[in-house]
C-alpha positions in Angstrom: -25.1 -13.3 -5.8 -24.1 -10.6 -8.2 -21.7 -11.8 -11.0 -19.9 -9.2 -13.1 -16.8 -9.6 -15.3 -14.1 -7.2 -14.1 -11.3 -6.6 -16.6 -9.1 -5.1 -13.9 -9.5 -8.2 -11.7 -8.8 -10.3 -14.8 -5.5 -8.6 -15.4 -4.4 -8.6 -11.8 -5.2 -12.4 -11.4 -3.5 -13.2 -14.7 -0.4 -11.2 -13.8 -0.3 -12.9 -10.4 -0.7 -16.3 -12.0 2.1 -15.7 -14.5 4.4 -14.3 -11.8 4.0 -17.3 -9.5 4.3 -19.9 -12.3 7.4 -18.1 -13.5 6.5 -18.8 -17.0 4.6 -17.3 -19.9 4.2 -20.3 -22.2 1.1 -20.7 -24.3 -0.2 -23.3 -21.8 0.4 -20.9 -18.9 -1.3 -18.0 -20.8 -4.4 -20.2 -21.6 -4.6 -21.7 -18.1 -4.0 -18.4 -16.4 -6.6 -16.7 -18.6 -9.2 -19.3 -17.7 -8.5 -19.0 -14.0 -8.4 -15.2 -14.2 -11.7 -15.2 -16.1 -13.5 -17.3 -13.5 -12.1 -15.4 -10.6 -12.9 -12.0 -12.1 -16.6 -13.1 -12.5 -16.8 -14.4 -8.9 -15.1 -11.7 -7.0 -14.6 -8.8 -9.5 -17.5 -6.8 -8.2 -16.0 -6.8 -4.7 -12.5 -5.8 -5.7 -12.9 -3.0 -8.2 -15.6 -0.4 -8.1 -14.4 1.8 -10.9 -12.6 0.1 -13.8 -11.6 3.4 -15.3 -9.4 4.2 -12.3 -7.5 0.9 -12.8 -6.7 1.6 -16.4 -5.6 5.2 -15.8 -2.0 5.7 -17.0 -1.6 8.6 -14.6 -2.4 6.4 -11.6 0.0 3.7 -12.9 2.7 6.4 -13.3 2.2 7.6 -9.7 2.2 3.9 -8.5 5.5 3.3 -10.3 7.1 6.5 -8.9 5.9 5.6 -5.4 7.3 2.1 -5.6 10.7 3.2 -6.9 11.1 6.0 -4.4 9.7 3.9 -1.5 12.0 0.8 -2.1 15.1 2.7 -3.2 15.1 5.8 -1.1 12.7 5.7 1.9 13.4 2.2 2.9 17.2 2.8 2.7 17.0 5.9 4.8 14.9 4.3 7.5 17.1 1.1 7.6 20.2 3.3 8.2 18.3 5.3 10.9 17.2 2.2 12.8 20.7 0.7 12.5 22.2 3.8 14.0 19.7 3.7 16.8 20.5 0.1 17.5 24.2 0.8 17.8 23.8 4.0 19.8 20.9 2.8 21.9 19.1 6.1 21.2 15.4 5.4 21.0 12.3 7.2 22.3 9.5 4.7 21.5 5.9 5.4 21.8 2.5 5.3 20.2 1.2 8.4 18.3 -2.1 9.2 16.8 -2.1 10.6 13.2 -5.1 11.9 11.2 -5.7 10.1 7.9 -7.1 11.9 4.9 -7.2 9.1 2.4 -10.7 8.1 1.4 -10.5 4.8 -0.3 -9.9 1.5 1.6 -7.1 0.6 -0.8 -5.4 3.9 -0.1 -5.7 3.3 3.7 -4.2 -0.1 3.2 -1.3 1.3 1.1 -0.6 3.9 3.8 -0.8 1.4 6.7 1.3 -1.3 5.0 3.9 1.2 3.9 4.2 2.5 7.5 4.4 -1.0 8.9 7.0 -2.2 6.3 9.2 0.8 7.1 11.7 0.1 9.9 10.9 1.9 13.1 7.2 2.3 12.6 4.3 -0.1 13.0 0.6 0.6 12.6 -1.1 -0.9 15.7 -4.7 0.2 15.1 -6.9 2.2 12.8 -10.0 4.0 14.2 -13.4 2.5 13.5 -14.2 5.5 11.3 -11.0 5.1 9.4 -9.9 8.7 10.2 -7.0 8.0 12.6 -3.9 5.7 12.6 -2.3 4.7 15.8 1.4 4.1 15.1 4.2 2.7 17.3 7.2 4.9 16.4 10.8 4.2 17.5 11.6 7.9 17.9 8.7 10.0 19.3 10.5 13.3 18.9 7.3 15.4 19.0 3.6 14.9 19.9 2.4 17.6 17.6 0.1 15.8 15.1 1.1 17.9 12.2 4.8 17.3 12.7 4.3 13.6 13.4 2.2 13.3 10.2 4.8 15.1 8.2 7.5 12.7 9.6 5.7 9.5 9.1 2.6 9.6 6.9 2.7 12.6 4.5 4.7 10.9 1.8 2.7 7.7 1.8 -0.7 9.5 2.0 0.2 11.9 -0.8 0.8 9.0 -3.2 -2.1 6.9 -1.9 -4.5 9.8 -2.7 -3.1 10.1 -6.2 -3.2 6.4 -6.9 -6.5 5.4 -5.3 -8.8 8.4 -4.6 
């Protein structure tokens, strides 16, 4: 078993610990640091391949912009769209296949989770080679892969590349 301290994993675990305890007292900081230190030694080598990527301010900026835009704009637009479809009974559901260009596993997870969390779309499968997503879409208005990708995946994939690749 390979043990290696991972500063990135340490900070992620510590932040998670403090978030869930809802406190940042001296006791919580010490306890959280001990837990984070142990966890980062045990699983750090599995979670983070390149520590420099984690500590890149540019990547954190892209992640922040993505999160703000996603939760404040994209989610709002799709909630309104789905609500309109519910009241007007206008839906053309189906499953579409979309090419995926993100290389890292974390990037693929970000894209897939973002699609699934967005109303009207659900990732139902990813190909074994990780190059295709199969998505159930509430409004299959086109079968052209380029247009479908632009409508569903392009925004998420653009930020996933900047953050993780």
